[in-house]
N, C-alpha and C positions, 0 to 999 in steps of 0.2 A: 382952403380946399379940404373937404372931409374925406376920411379914409373910406374905402369901399366897405360895404356891409359884410358881416361874417356869414359864412354858409350855414344853413339850418342844421341843427344837430341830427345825427343819423341814429336810427335805432340800433341797440346792441345786436351783434350777430347771433343767429340761431345755430347752436352747435349741432343740432340734430337734423337740420333740414336736408343735409346731404348724405345721411347714413340710414341704412335700412334698419328698422327696429330690431330684427332678429339676428343681426350680425354681431359677433363678439370681438372684443379687442384682445389680441394675443401679444404677450410680452415678447420683446426681442430676445432671441436665444443668447444665453451667456457664452461669450467667446472663451476659447481654451486658455488664453493668457489670464483672463479674469479668474478662472478656476485655480490656476496655478498659484497666483498671488494670494488667493483666499486660503488655500491649504498651507502655504508658507507662513501666513500670518498666524493661523491656528497653531502650527507647530512651534513657532517662536513663543506664543503665549503660554503654552503648556510647559515648554522646556524651561522657561524662566520663572516658573512659579513653584517653589518648594519641591524639588525633585525627590527628596527623601520621603515624601508622602506617597509617592507612586512606587518606588523601588526600595526594598529593604537594604540597609547598609550591610555590606559584606565585610566581615572582619578580615584583616590581613593575616597571612600565615607566616610563621617564622620557624626555622629549623636550626638546631645546634650546629655550630661550626665544626665540632668534632664528630665525624661520622662513625667513629668507633664506639661512641657512648651508647649505652643501652637505651633504646626507645621502647616504651611499653606498647605492645600490639594487642588491641582489645580482642581480636579474634583468638590469638594465641592464649591470652590470659583467661579466656572463658572455657578453654579445654581442660577438663579434669578427668580423673578416673572415677566413674560413677559407682563402682562396685562397693557395697557396704562391707565393713569389717566384721568378722566372726559370724556372718550369716550364711550357714550351710548346714546340711542335716547330718554331718559326719562327726560323731563325738570323739573319734580318735582315728589314727591312720589305718587301723585294722578294719574299721567299718567302711572306710573309703576303699580299701583294697577289696573287700567283699563285694562292694557295689561295682567296681571296675572289671573284675575278672570275667563275668559273663558278657561284658560289652566290648571287650578288646580281644584281638588275636592272642592266644595263649603264649605263643613263642615271643611275641613282642613285649607283652607285659612281664614275662619272666626275665627279660634282659634289663629291666630297670635297675639301676644301681650296680649291675654286674658288667655290662658292656662298658668299655672305657669311654668316658666323656658323658655318660648318662647320669640322671638323677634318680632318686627312689621315691616311693610313695610318701615318705615322710616329708620330702621337699614339697610335693604337690599339696599335701594337707596343710602345711605351713603357708603356702601361697593362698590357699582358700581362706584360711583363718585370718591372714593379714589383709585380705581384700585385694590382693594383687591379681588374682585369677578368678574366673567364674567358669562353671561347667554346665553345658546344656545336657538335659536328660534325653539323650539320643543314642543310637548304636551306629558307629562308635560315638562317644560323647565329644562335643566340640569345646575345646579350651580357648577362652577369649582373654587376651592380655593387652593392656594399654602400655606401650613402651615409648620412652623418650630416647631419641637417637641424636647424639651430639657430634657434628662434624667440626672438629677442632682445626682451625686454620693456622698453619705455621708459615715460616719464611719460605721464599722461593716457590710459592704456589703449591705448598704441600699440605696434606691432610694426615691427621694422626689416626692410625689403625691399630686395633688390638689384634695381634697375630694369634695368640693362644693363651690359655689359662692353665694354671696348675691347681688341681682340686685336692680336697682334704684326704681323699683315699689314695693319693699318689699318682692318679692318672692325669693325662693331659687332654684338654678339649680344644680343638681348633676353632678359631673365631673368624679372623679375616674380615672384620667389620669395625666401623667407628664405635666409640663408647656408647653403650646401650644399657638402659636400666628400666626395670618394671616400675610403673608409677603406683604410689600409695593411694588409698581411697581419698577423694576430695583434693588431691594434690594438683596444683597448677603445673604447667610446663616449666615456668621459670623456677619454681621450687624444686621440681624433679631434676632440672639441670644442675642446680647448685648442689643438691644432695649427691647426685651421681659423681660429680667432679670431686667432692669431698671424700666419698667412700672409695673411689677407685684410683684417684690421682693424688689424694691428700698426703700420702706418705712421702711423696717427692716434692710437692709444692712447699710444704713446711707448716710451721705452727700458725702462720698468719691467717691461713684459711680456717674459717669457723669462728673468728674473733670479730665478726661484723665487717670484715673487709672483702666479702665475697663479690660485691658488685664491682670492685676495682680489679679483682683478679679474673673474674669470668664476665665477659661482655658479649652479649648475644648480638649478632649482626642484624640490623633493622631490616624487616621485610623478608627474612630468610625462612620463616616458619612454613612448613608443608605438612599436610596430613594425608596419610595413605593407609589403605586396608589391604592386607595380604593374608591369604589362606594357604598354608603349606604344612607339611609334616614336621613334627617337632623332633629336633635332635636330642633334646633332653629326655623326652618321654616317647620312646618308639611306639608306633601304632596309635598314638593319640593325636588326631589332627588339631591344628591350632589356627586361630584367627588373631593376627597381630594388627592392632590399631597403632600405627607408627606416627609419632609426633616428632618431626625432624627439624632441627635448627642448626645454623652455623654459628660459631663463636670463636673469639680469641681468648686464650687462657695463658696467663703469665706464669713464669717460673718453671717451664718444662724444658728438659734437655733437648739439644738439637739432634742427637743421634738416637739409636735404639736404647730402651731402658726398661726397667722392671719396677712394678709397685706392689706393695703388700696390702691386703685387706684384712684388718685385724680380726673382726668377728662379723660374718655376714648376717647372723641372726642374734646379734647382741641385745637388740631391743625386744626380742621375743620372750613372752612370759612362759612358754612351754620349753623350758631349757632341756628337759630330758629328751623330748622329740627333736629339738634342734641339734642335739649332740649326735643323733642317729642319722641326720640328713647329710647330704653331700654338699660341702660349701667350697667357695673359691678362696684360695690362699694367696695366689700370686697372679698378677696380670702382666703380660709382656706386650710392649708397644713398639711401633716403628712408624716412621714417616714415609709416605709414598706420594707420588705426583698426583695432584687432584684430577688430572685428565684420565687417569686409569681407574678411578672409582666409579 
């Protein structure tokens, strides 16, 4: 018996016979899970390929274990006294006096060097010559001074205060403030702090200060620098208004007594070239110090 004959071949189906020629095929919308997995794949791809090329490496920071060690503050280090040395139009104290007389109240100017605790025109001339002070040509003139103020921290949360000074003319000037010193031209805060401690406290700290051991004796508290501008009447020069640019830091100073004490300042103007004028100026001979509670300052 023979197998039945195969059916005749059928023509290939016409894919266009059931579609209108103007109708477009639209892709099926992508589901939300598909989008999620696609984004996740891209994230994995970028995160695994050299992350340092996308984000810069951040260096680690380290700090000294000893918090009392001096840390250099770039803002504090950039603060200096901008006054130039020897740049003023007064050839001598008399020319300065002649310039001041018509610009100040006569009774106030007459009290300079006479009223207890005040300085005289020789002092002001030396300040101008040394670049510690500048004067504005106004009526009255404005005296501008850069001052470093050092809050010395002692035990039991105490601060060292200068109670009063004994001057070369035998008078006493009340102070009731932390150690303060006029800054020299171009002098940084750190250098002014070291010089102030040496000049006003060096007689009691001893011979070690000034022999390269300053950084171990005076340690500035990191982050304590503050700058403030104050305008007020000058106690040293009555009638002459003053603008004080105060550079204040806290510090630890070794070698100081626990109770009240006195220090001597050998020569306030020892580095001055004008020795004759310096001899006529009122200088500080002794400083008197006491510790007070820091909350009362």
